[in-house]
SEMI-338288 format. One line per 8 residues: number of its first residue (from 1); for each residue y, x, z of C-alpha. Coordinates in steps of 0.02 Angstrom, whole numbers, plus 50000, padded with zeros to 5 digits. Each point is the difference from the previous one (the first is absolute). Example, Ala and Ser with C-alpha at 12.3 -4.5 7.8 and 13.67 -1.06 7.14 Angstrom:
<pts>
1	49775,50615,50390  50172,50069,49967 $
</pts>
This chain:
<pts>
1	51523,51828,51891  49907,49917,49899  49948,49818,50056  50089,49859,50080  49908,49875,50141  50050,49828,49971  49947,49797,50034  49884,50005,49859 $
9	49933,50196,50062  50023,50163,49911  50065,50055,49832  50008,50180,49932  50176,50034,49921  50115,50159,49998  50145,50038,50098  50168,50106,49952 $
17	50118,50024,50104  50174,50016,49946  50206,49992,50054  49952,49865,50126  49871,49887,49908  49835,49993,50015  49899,49963,49831  49825,49961,49965 $
25	49892,49956,49866  49864,49908,49949  49934,50140,49856  50127,50152,49978  50017,50141,50103  50176,50063,49918  50052,50142,50106  50204,49909,50002 $
33	50023,49807,49940  50138,50066,49910  49831,50110,49883  49896,49824,49987  49990,49947,49814  50035,49827,49939  49889,49881,50077  49969,50135,50158 $
41	50148,49917,50102  49935,50008,50187  49926,49845,50077  50132,49972,50151  50146,50100,50037  50011,50024,50227  50167,50029,50059  49993,50119,50150 $
49	50183,49969,50055  49909,49830,50107  49834,50087,50002  49903,50064,50158  49862,50125,49971  49830,50037,50141  49844,50062,49994  49850,49836,50029 $
57	49868,50021,50118  49813,50007,49913  49976,49857,49892  49815,49910,49986  49922,50153,49883  50187,50069,49943  50058,50177,50082  50177,50056,49978 $
65	50146,49837,49982  50148,49993,50034  50131,49841,49986  50141,49969,49917  50054,49878,50068  50214,49898,49943  50038,49850,50059  49917,49906,49844 $
73	49860,50048,50001  49861,50118,50086  49896,50157,49910  49866,50058,50031  49947,50167,49931  49889,50128,50006  49991,50200,49931  49807,50077,49942 $
81	50034,50143,50146  50096,50011,50198  50105,50129,49908  50041,49880,49832  50075,49871,50171  50089,50118,50062  50102,50061,49881  50043,49834,49905 $
89	50045,49935,50205  50100,50145,50002  50056,49988,49823  50060,49806,50033  50077,50061,50148  50123,50126,49918  50049,49833,49892  50055,49874,50064 $
97	50079,50134,50134  50085,50067,49846  50040,49826,49929  50065,49945,50143  50119,50144,50044  50049,50004,49807  50063,49825,50039  50132,50087,50116 $
105	50177,50033,49920  50075,50163,50069  50114,49972,50176  50156,49924,49974  50130,50026,50111  50179,49932,50044  50171,50085,49900  50095,50091,50097 $
113	50171,50056,49983  49956,50172,49926  49849,49913,49860  50191,49906,49971  49952,49852,50061  50100,49900,50146  49977,50059,50188  50084,49892,50142 $
121	50135,50052,50108  49909,50014,50223 $
</pts>
């Protein structure tokens, strides 16, 4: 997406999705946040782990909008086309899902006698 809407109107920004985070920039459009040069740091980073994303209905004069919602803020974004909007929403949903599942550790079972653990006698 390249626009961010809020209470004070729309701003043209550039977004990069990387590692479960959505970075946005005022003037720079690096392919990866790690590729940004000094002085080109992201304006803000949105941690997607605590967010949801969904398409928005057409707003007055705005098409291809979607919203990233966190417990603290809501970000209205506008893509350049319907295909871009669909791609962004799906990519952000996948990043959220990956972030959630990466928090889960391996399933742990109680030790058994075969594992060297103690077992109760019947």
